[in-house]
C-alpha positions as CSV (number, residue, x, y, z in Angstrom):
1,M,-167.1,-62.7,93.0
2,A,-165.5,-60.7,95.8
3,T,-168.4,-58.9,97.8
4,P,-168.1,-55.4,99.6
5,G,-168.0,-57.1,103.2
6,D,-164.9,-59.1,101.3
7,V,-163.0,-55.8,100.7
8,R,-164.1,-54.3,104.2
9,K,-162.1,-57.1,105.7
10,L,-159.1,-56.9,103.7
11,A,-159.0,-53.1,104.1
12,A,-159.5,-53.6,107.8
13,L,-156.4,-56.1,107.8
14,A,-154.4,-53.7,105.7
15,R,-155.6,-50.8,108.1
16,L,-157.0,-48.9,105.1
17,S,-159.9,-46.5,105.2
18,L,-162.1,-46.8,102.3
19,S,-165.1,-44.7,101.1
20,E,-168.1,-46.7,100.2
21,A,-167.3,-45.6,96.7
22,Q,-164.1,-47.3,96.5
23,V,-165.3,-50.1,98.2
24,E,-167.7,-50.8,95.5
25,A,-165.1,-50.0,93.2
26,F,-162.9,-52.5,94.5
27,A,-165.1,-55.1,94.6
28,K,-165.7,-55.0,91.0
29,E,-162.3,-55.1,90.1
30,F,-161.2,-58.0,92.5
31,D,-162.0,-60.3,90.0
32,A,-159.9,-58.9,87.3
33,I,-157.2,-58.9,89.7
34,I,-157.7,-62.4,90.8
35,G,-157.8,-63.5,87.2
36,Y,-154.7,-61.4,86.4
37,V,-152.5,-63.1,89.1
38,G,-154.1,-66.7,88.3
39,Q,-152.3,-66.2,84.9
40,L,-149.1,-66.7,86.7
41,E,-149.9,-70.1,87.3
42,K,-149.8,-70.7,83.6
43,L,-146.2,-69.6,83.1
44,D,-143.3,-72.2,82.4
45,L,-140.7,-71.3,84.8
46,S,-138.6,-74.5,84.3
47,S,-135.8,-73.0,82.9
48,L,-135.8,-70.8,86.1
49,A,-135.7,-73.9,88.3
50,Q,-131.8,-73.9,88.2
51,V,-130.5,-72.8,91.6
52,P,-127.0,-70.5,91.2
53,E,-124.1,-71.7,93.5
54,H,-124.4,-69.8,96.8
55,R,-121.2,-68.4,98.3
56,N,-120.7,-66.5,101.6
57,V,-120.1,-63.0,100.7
58,M,-119.8,-61.7,104.2
59,R,-116.4,-61.0,106.0
60,A,-114.5,-63.1,108.5
61,D,-116.2,-62.6,112.0
62,R,-113.3,-61.2,113.9
63,T,-112.2,-58.4,116.1
64,P,-110.9,-55.8,114.1
65,H,-109.5,-53.6,117.0
66,E,-109.8,-53.6,120.7
67,A,-113.0,-53.0,122.5
68,G,-113.3,-49.3,123.5
69,R,-110.3,-47.9,121.5
70,Y,-112.4,-45.4,119.6
71,T,-115.4,-45.0,122.4
72,E,-114.0,-41.5,123.8
73,Q,-113.2,-40.2,120.5
74,I,-116.8,-40.7,119.4
75,T,-118.6,-39.9,122.3
76,A,-116.5,-36.5,122.7
77,Q,-118.0,-35.5,119.5
78,F,-121.6,-36.4,120.2
79,P,-123.6,-33.1,120.6
80,A,-126.0,-34.3,123.6
81,R,-125.2,-36.1,126.6
82,D,-127.2,-37.0,129.9
83,G,-124.5,-38.3,132.4
84,D,-123.0,-41.4,130.8
85,Y,-125.9,-41.7,128.7
86,L,-125.7,-40.1,124.8
87,S,-128.9,-38.5,124.3
88,V,-130.6,-38.9,120.5
89,K,-133.7,-37.5,118.9
90,Q,-137.0,-39.7,119.3
91,I,-137.7,-41.0,115.8
92,I,-140.4,-43.5,116.9
93,Q,-144.0,-41.9,117.7
94,H,-146.5,-43.5,119.9
95,D,-150.2,-43.4,119.0
């Protein structure tokens, strides 16, 4: 049986904050969840064991046009510049 300490450890690893009521509820539910997942071990998957033939669906690696051909056209349309650099909105937040 899972203990409240086990639930707190898993919550910390998953970076979840749980109330004491949630910790107690999850501790009670863990055995049912593990039992349900354990049923997967009883499944007969032998019919799924055949691996289909794989093929490469990627295009051939080649140069479609000479380097820099469209650079000026693309950078001319860019809304913000800082010298030779293109400025973009920051999308990553630091804590």
